Backbone as XML, in Angstrom:
<?xml version="1.0"?>
<chain id="A" units="angstrom">
  <residue number="1" name="UNK">
    <atom name="N" x="2.982" y="-11.028" z="-52.170"/>
    <atom name="CA" x="3.813" y="-10.765" z="-51.015"/>
    <atom name="C" x="5.197" y="-10.282" z="-51.431"/>
  </residue>
  <residue number="2" name="UNK">
    <atom name="N" x="5.648" y="-10.683" z="-52.614"/>
    <atom name="CA" x="6.987" y="-10.274" z="-53.016"/>
    <atom name="C" x="7.100" y="-8.757" z="-53.131"/>
  </residue>
  <residue number="3" name="UNK">
    <atom name="N" x="6.096" y="-8.124" z="-53.706"/>
    <atom name="CA" x="6.136" y="-6.654" z="-53.839"/>
    <atom name="C" x="6.083" y="-5.989" z="-52.465"/>
  </residue>
  <residue number="4" name="UNK">
    <atom name="N" x="5.320" y="-6.534" z="-51.563"/>
    <atom name="CA" x="5.235" y="-6.040" z="-50.180"/>
    <atom name="C" x="6.637" y="-5.974" z="-49.572"/>
  </residue>
  <residue number="5" name="UNK">
    <atom name="N" x="7.394" y="-7.051" z="-49.692"/>
    <atom name="CA" x="8.727" y="-7.086" z="-49.099"/>
    <atom name="C" x="9.736" y="-6.259" z="-49.883"/>
  </residue>
  <residue number="6" name="UNK">
    <atom name="N" x="9.579" y="-6.155" z="-51.191"/>
    <atom name="CA" x="10.470" y="-5.267" z="-51.962"/>
    <atom name="C" x="10.328" y="-3.831" z="-51.478"/>
  </residue>
  <residue number="7" name="UNK">
    <atom name="N" x="9.080" y="-3.383" z="-51.295"/>
    <atom name="CA" x="8.847" y="-2.010" z="-50.823"/>
    <atom name="C" x="9.428" y="-1.802" z="-49.428"/>
  </residue>
  <residue number="8" name="UNK">
    <atom name="N" x="9.207" y="-2.754" z="-48.544"/>
    <atom name="CA" x="9.703" y="-2.625" z="-47.178"/>
    <atom name="C" x="11.224" y="-2.569" z="-47.160"/>
  </residue>
  <residue number="9" name="UNK">
    <atom name="N" x="11.879" y="-3.466" z="-47.853"/>
    <atom name="CA" x="13.344" y="-3.463" z="-47.872"/>
    <atom name="C" x="13.885" y="-2.165" z="-48.454"/>
  </residue>
  <residue number="10" name="UNK">
    <atom name="N" x="13.281" y="-1.682" z="-49.524"/>
    <atom name="CA" x="13.724" y="-0.423" z="-50.133"/>
    <atom name="C" x="13.555" y="0.735" z="-49.156"/>
  </residue>
  <residue number="11" name="UNK">
    <atom name="N" x="12.436" y="0.789" z="-48.452"/>
    <atom name="CA" x="12.180" y="1.874" z="-47.497"/>
    <atom name="C" x="13.177" y="1.838" z="-46.346"/>
  </residue>
  <residue number="12" name="UNK">
    <atom name="N" x="13.617" y="0.648" z="-45.987"/>
    <atom name="CA" x="14.566" y="0.511" z="-44.884"/>
    <atom name="C" x="16.018" y="0.601" z="-45.348"/>
  </residue>
  <residue number="13" name="UNK">
    <atom name="N" x="16.217" y="0.832" z="-46.651"/>
    <atom name="CA" x="17.572" y="0.939" z="-47.180"/>
    <atom name="C" x="18.297" y="-0.398" z="-47.222"/>
  </residue>
  <residue number="14" name="UNK">
    <atom name="N" x="17.555" y="-1.473" z="-47.271"/>
    <atom name="CA" x="18.127" y="-2.819" z="-47.276"/>
    <atom name="C" x="18.307" y="-3.259" z="-48.725"/>
  </residue>
  <residue number="15" name="UNK">
    <atom name="N" x="19.534" y="-3.543" z="-49.159"/>
    <atom name="CA" x="19.786" y="-3.844" z="-50.572"/>
    <atom name="C" x="19.462" y="-5.276" z="-51.009"/>
  </residue>
  <residue number="16" name="UNK">
    <atom name="N" x="18.967" y="-6.103" z="-50.102"/>
    <atom name="CA" x="18.717" y="-7.494" z="-50.497"/>
    <atom name="C" x="17.669" y="-7.590" z="-51.590"/>
  </residue>
  <residue number="17" name="UNK">
    <atom name="N" x="17.842" y="-8.580" z="-52.464"/>
    <atom name="CA" x="16.913" y="-8.822" z="-53.567"/>
    <atom name="C" x="15.849" y="-9.830" z="-53.137"/>
  </residue>
  <residue number="18" name="UNK">
    <atom name="N" x="14.615" y="-9.566" z="-53.507"/>
    <atom name="CA" x="13.522" y="-10.501" z="-53.247"/>
    <atom name="C" x="13.346" y="-11.354" z="-54.500"/>
  </residue>
  <residue number="19" name="UNK">
    <atom name="N" x="13.414" y="-12.664" z="-54.328"/>
    <atom name="CA" x="13.262" y="-13.594" z="-55.445"/>
    <atom name="C" x="11.910" y="-14.286" z="-55.315"/>
  </residue>
  <residue number="20" name="UNK">
    <atom name="N" x="11.090" y="-14.171" z="-56.343"/>
    <atom name="CA" x="9.756" y="-14.765" z="-56.337"/>
    <atom name="C" x="9.828" y="-16.234" z="-56.731"/>
  </residue>
  <residue number="21" name="UNK">
    <atom name="N" x="9.198" y="-17.087" z="-55.937"/>
    <atom name="CA" x="9.111" y="-18.513" z="-56.242"/>
    <atom name="C" x="7.653" y="-18.939" z="-56.113"/>
  </residue>
  <residue number="22" name="UNK">
    <atom name="N" x="6.917" y="-19.032" z="-57.217"/>
    <atom name="CA" x="5.491" y="-19.359" z="-57.144"/>
    <atom name="C" x="5.214" y="-20.755" z="-56.579"/>
  </residue>
  <residue number="23" name="UNK">
    <atom name="N" x="6.226" y="-21.596" z="-56.488"/>
    <atom name="CA" x="6.040" y="-22.937" z="-55.933"/>
    <atom name="C" x="6.584" y="-23.065" z="-54.507"/>
  </residue>
  <residue number="24" name="UNK">
    <atom name="N" x="6.946" y="-21.928" z="-53.887"/>
    <atom name="CA" x="7.455" y="-21.961" z="-52.518"/>
    <atom name="C" x="6.380" y="-22.519" z="-51.590"/>
  </residue>
  <residue number="25" name="UNK">
    <atom name="N" x="6.796" y="-23.278" z="-50.622"/>
    <atom name="CA" x="5.851" y="-23.903" z="-49.691"/>
    <atom name="C" x="5.695" y="-23.045" z="-48.441"/>
  </residue>
  <residue number="26" name="UNK">
    <atom name="N" x="4.500" y="-23.089" z="-47.877"/>
    <atom name="CA" x="4.166" y="-22.382" z="-46.641"/>
    <atom name="C" x="3.485" y="-23.397" z="-45.740"/>
  </residue>
  <residue number="27" name="UNK">
    <atom name="N" x="4.124" y="-23.740" z="-44.653"/>
    <atom name="CA" x="3.632" y="-24.756" z="-43.733"/>
    <atom name="C" x="3.322" y="-26.061" z="-44.490"/>
  </residue>
  <residue number="28" name="UNK">
    <atom name="N" x="4.205" y="-26.408" z="-45.415"/>
    <atom name="CA" x="4.102" y="-27.684" z="-46.098"/>
    <atom name="C" x="3.297" y="-27.729" z="-47.372"/>
  </residue>
  <residue number="29" name="UNK">
    <atom name="N" x="2.611" y="-26.655" z="-47.739"/>
    <atom name="CA" x="1.836" y="-26.681" z="-48.981"/>
    <atom name="C" x="2.034" y="-25.377" z="-49.750"/>
  </residue>
  <residue number="30" name="UNK">
    <atom name="N" x="1.698" y="-25.410" z="-51.019"/>
    <atom name="CA" x="1.797" y="-24.211" z="-51.860"/>
    <atom name="C" x="0.517" y="-23.406" z="-51.667"/>
  </residue>
  <residue number="31" name="UNK">
    <atom name="N" x="0.619" y="-22.169" z="-51.126"/>
    <atom name="CA" x="-0.591" y="-21.379" z="-50.897"/>
    <atom name="C" x="-1.199" y="-20.877" z="-52.210"/>
  </residue>
  <residue number="32" name="UNK">
    <atom name="N" x="-2.499" y="-20.633" z="-52.173"/>
    <atom name="CA" x="-3.190" y="-20.069" z="-53.324"/>
    <atom name="C" x="-2.924" y="-18.573" z="-53.433"/>
  </residue>
  <residue number="33" name="UNK">
    <atom name="N" x="-3.392" y="-17.983" z="-54.489"/>
    <atom name="CA" x="-3.171" y="-16.557" z="-54.773"/>
    <atom name="C" x="-3.645" y="-15.653" z="-53.634"/>
  </residue>
  <residue number="34" name="UNK">
    <atom name="N" x="-4.731" y="-15.996" z="-52.959"/>
    <atom name="CA" x="-5.286" y="-15.132" z="-51.919"/>
    <atom name="C" x="-5.237" y="-15.764" z="-50.522"/>
  </residue>
  <residue number="35" name="UNK">
    <atom name="N" x="-4.415" y="-16.772" z="-50.330"/>
    <atom name="CA" x="-4.354" y="-17.483" z="-49.057"/>
    <atom name="C" x="-3.946" y="-16.578" z="-47.896"/>
  </residue>
  <residue number="36" name="UNK">
    <atom name="N" x="-2.991" y="-15.695" z="-48.106"/>
    <atom name="CA" x="-2.432" y="-14.899" z="-47.015"/>
    <atom name="C" x="-2.944" y="-13.467" z="-46.976"/>
  </residue>
  <residue number="37" name="UNK">
    <atom name="N" x="-4.088" y="-13.220" z="-47.575"/>
    <atom name="CA" x="-4.696" y="-11.885" z="-47.550"/>
    <atom name="C" x="-6.054" y="-11.963" z="-46.865"/>
  </residue>
  <residue number="38" name="UNK">
    <atom name="N" x="-6.530" y="-10.849" z="-46.297"/>
    <atom name="CA" x="-7.814" y="-10.880" z="-45.601"/>
    <atom name="C" x="-8.971" y="-11.197" z="-46.549"/>
  </residue>
  <residue number="39" name="UNK">
    <atom name="N" x="-9.923" y="-11.928" z="-46.038"/>
    <atom name="CA" x="-11.091" y="-12.296" z="-46.828"/>
    <atom name="C" x="-12.263" y="-11.364" z="-46.566"/>
  </residue>
  <residue number="40" name="UNK">
    <atom name="N" x="-13.411" y="-11.724" z="-47.079"/>
    <atom name="CA" x="-14.628" y="-10.947" z="-46.877"/>
    <atom name="C" x="-14.916" y="-10.803" z="-45.388"/>
  </residue>
  <residue number="41" name="UNK">
    <atom name="N" x="-15.338" y="-9.639" z="-44.978"/>
    <atom name="CA" x="-15.689" y="-9.391" z="-43.585"/>
    <atom name="C" x="-14.516" y="-9.055" z="-42.690"/>
  </residue>
  <residue number="42" name="UNK">
    <atom name="N" x="-13.320" y="-8.900" z="-43.247"/>
    <atom name="CA" x="-12.147" y="-8.564" z="-42.438"/>
    <atom name="C" x="-12.289" y="-7.155" z="-41.866"/>
  </residue>
  <residue number="43" name="UNK">
    <atom name="N" x="-11.742" y="-6.942" z="-40.684"/>
    <atom name="CA" x="-11.733" y="-5.621" z="-40.061"/>
    <atom name="C" x="-10.397" y="-4.954" z="-40.371"/>
  </residue>
  <residue number="44" name="UNK">
    <atom name="N" x="-10.438" y="-3.771" z="-40.943"/>
    <atom name="CA" x="-9.229" y="-3.061" z="-41.332"/>
    <atom name="C" x="-8.985" y="-1.878" z="-40.408"/>
  </residue>
  <residue number="45" name="UNK">
    <atom name="N" x="-7.723" y="-1.574" z="-40.181"/>
    <atom name="CA" x="-7.341" y="-0.413" z="-39.383"/>
    <atom name="C" x="-7.417" y="0.863" z="-40.208"/>
  </residue>
  <residue number="46" name="UNK">
    <atom name="N" x="-7.035" y="1.960" z="-39.608"/>
    <atom name="CA" x="-7.148" y="3.255" z="-40.268"/>
    <atom name="C" x="-5.889" y="3.665" z="-41.034"/>
  </residue>
  <residue number="47" name="UNK">
    <atom name="N" x="-4.747" y="3.046" z="-40.753"/>
    <atom name="CA" x="-3.512" y="3.430" z="-41.439"/>
    <atom name="C" x="-3.246" y="2.455" z="-42.577"/>
  </residue>
  <residue number="48" name="UNK">
    <atom name="N" x="-2.889" y="3.002" z="-43.715"/>
    <atom name="CA" x="-2.562" y="2.166" z="-44.869"/>
    <atom name="C" x="-1.119" y="1.690" z="-44.800"/>
  </residue>
  <residue number="49" name="UNK">
    <atom name="N" x="-0.812" y="0.693" z="-45.578"/>
    <atom name="CA" x="0.526" y="0.105" z="-45.558"/>
    <atom name="C" x="1.610" y="1.129" z="-45.870"/>
  </residue>
  <residue number="50" name="UNK">
    <atom name="N" x="1.432" y="1.900" z="-46.929"/>
    <atom name="CA" x="2.482" y="2.860" z="-47.319"/>
    <atom name="C" x="2.672" y="3.947" z="-46.264"/>
  </residue>
  <residue number="51" name="UNK">
    <atom name="N" x="1.598" y="4.385" z="-45.608"/>
    <atom name="CA" x="1.738" y="5.365" z="-44.531"/>
    <atom name="C" x="2.461" y="4.758" z="-43.343"/>
  </residue>
  <residue number="52" name="UNK">
    <atom name="N" x="2.126" y="3.523" z="-43.002"/>
    <atom name="CA" x="2.817" y="2.831" z="-41.914"/>
    <atom name="C" x="4.286" y="2.662" z="-42.240"/>
  </residue>
  <residue number="53" name="UNK">
    <atom name="N" x="4.586" y="2.282" z="-43.489"/>
    <atom name="CA" x="5.952" y="2.046" z="-43.904"/>
    <atom name="C" x="6.798" y="3.295" z="-43.773"/>
  </residue>
  <residue number="54" name="UNK">
    <atom name="N" x="6.225" y="4.452" z="-44.103"/>
    <atom name="CA" x="6.969" y="5.716" z="-43.968"/>
    <atom name="C" x="7.408" y="5.947" z="-42.526"/>
  </residue>
  <residue number="55" name="UNK">
    <atom name="N" x="6.531" y="5.691" z="-41.574"/>
    <atom name="CA" x="6.882" y="5.922" z="-40.169"/>
    <atom name="C" x="7.781" y="4.814" z="-39.639"/>
  </residue>
  <residue number="56" name="UNK">
    <atom name="N" x="7.598" y="3.578" z="-40.101"/>
    <atom name="CA" x="8.411" y="2.455" z="-39.622"/>
    <atom name="C" x="9.833" y="2.532" z="-40.143"/>
  </residue>
  <residue number="57" name="UNK">
    <atom name="N" x="10.041" y="3.200" z="-41.283"/>
    <atom name="CA" x="11.371" y="3.271" z="-41.893"/>
    <atom name="C" x="12.235" y="4.352" z="-41.255"/>
  </residue>
  <residue number="58" name="UNK">
    <atom name="N" x="11.674" y="5.179" z="-40.404"/>
    <atom name="CA" x="12.434" y="6.293" z="-39.807"/>
    <atom name="C" x="13.304" y="5.835" z="-38.674"/>
  </residue>
</chain>
């Protein structure tokens, strides 16, 4: 997720630094490596993240 937010902030011209904390808690527990990503059988849209980011940054 850290790289996701670094790209978004850079695209929006936001100079804030993203600091990675592998022990950061999410709703009271430390999430696993794939906790916040879609699993098997997920339905995906047609626009990719980088294409969306280009239009959202305008």
